[in-house]
N, C-alpha and C positions, 0 to 999 in steps of 0.2 A: 381519650377525651378527658378523663379524670385528671391526668397529669397536666394537661393544658389548663384546666380550670383551677386546679390547685396552684400551679405556677402563677397564674394571673392574680389570684387572691394574695398569695404570699408576697409577690413582687410589687404589685401596683395598688394595693388597698390604700385609699386616700390620695391617690395620684392620678393624673391623666396619662394616657398612653396611646400609642398608635400600633397598628399591626406590624409596622416596620420595627418598632421598639421591641415588641414581643419576639419577633423572629430573631433579631440580633441577640437579645438576652438569652433566648433558649438555644441559640445555635441551630435554628431550623430554617428551612426554606420559606420565604415569604408566602409563596403559593400554598404551602402546606398549612401554615397558620391561618390564612384566609379561608381555606377549606374547612378547618376545624371550626372557625367562627360561623360559617354558613351552616354547618351541620348542627351546631349548638343553637343557632338562631331559630331554626324551624320549630322545634318543640317548645322553646321558650316563647315564641310569638303565639303559639296556640294557647299556652297557659295565660298569657296576658289577655288574649281575646276572651277566654273563659272566666277570667277573674279580673274584671275592671278595677282599677285602683291599685293593683299589685305593682310594686316597683320592678323595673326591668333589671335583669341580672347584670347586663353590660349596657350602659347608657351611652348613646352617641351625644357628645357635648359640643361639637364644633367641627369646622372644616376650613382649612387654609391651604388647600392643595393636597392635604392628607386628612383623613377622618381621625378625630380624637375621641377617646372613650374613657369611661371610669367604671369601676365596679359599683353596682347599684346598692342603695341603702339597704342594710339588713342582710344582704346576700353574703358578704364576707363572713359575718358571724355564723350564718346558717351553714355555709360550706366548711368553715373551720370546725364547727362542732360536729358535723357529719363525717368529715374526712380527716379531722385532726391536724389541720395545717398549723404551722408554727406561728403565724401572724394573727392569733385570735385577739379580738377586741371585746 
């Protein structure tokens, strides 16, 4: 899971993306990437419920036949400082 989150922050910080993009860029199966997203979403949604006003880590921003996402405000910096990703801001 950590590798998935680090990859998303390093590759897509400041950009929109789809799970198809992530799967292709990581060289992973789309079903695997979607499974990682579902696994990450459950605890993150609990945090959002417990802390109203907290920004989502991965924000859904649109749908045109595919869902589009972006890394939530502040999360890139938090993840970068915690796990030392290259794309620090």
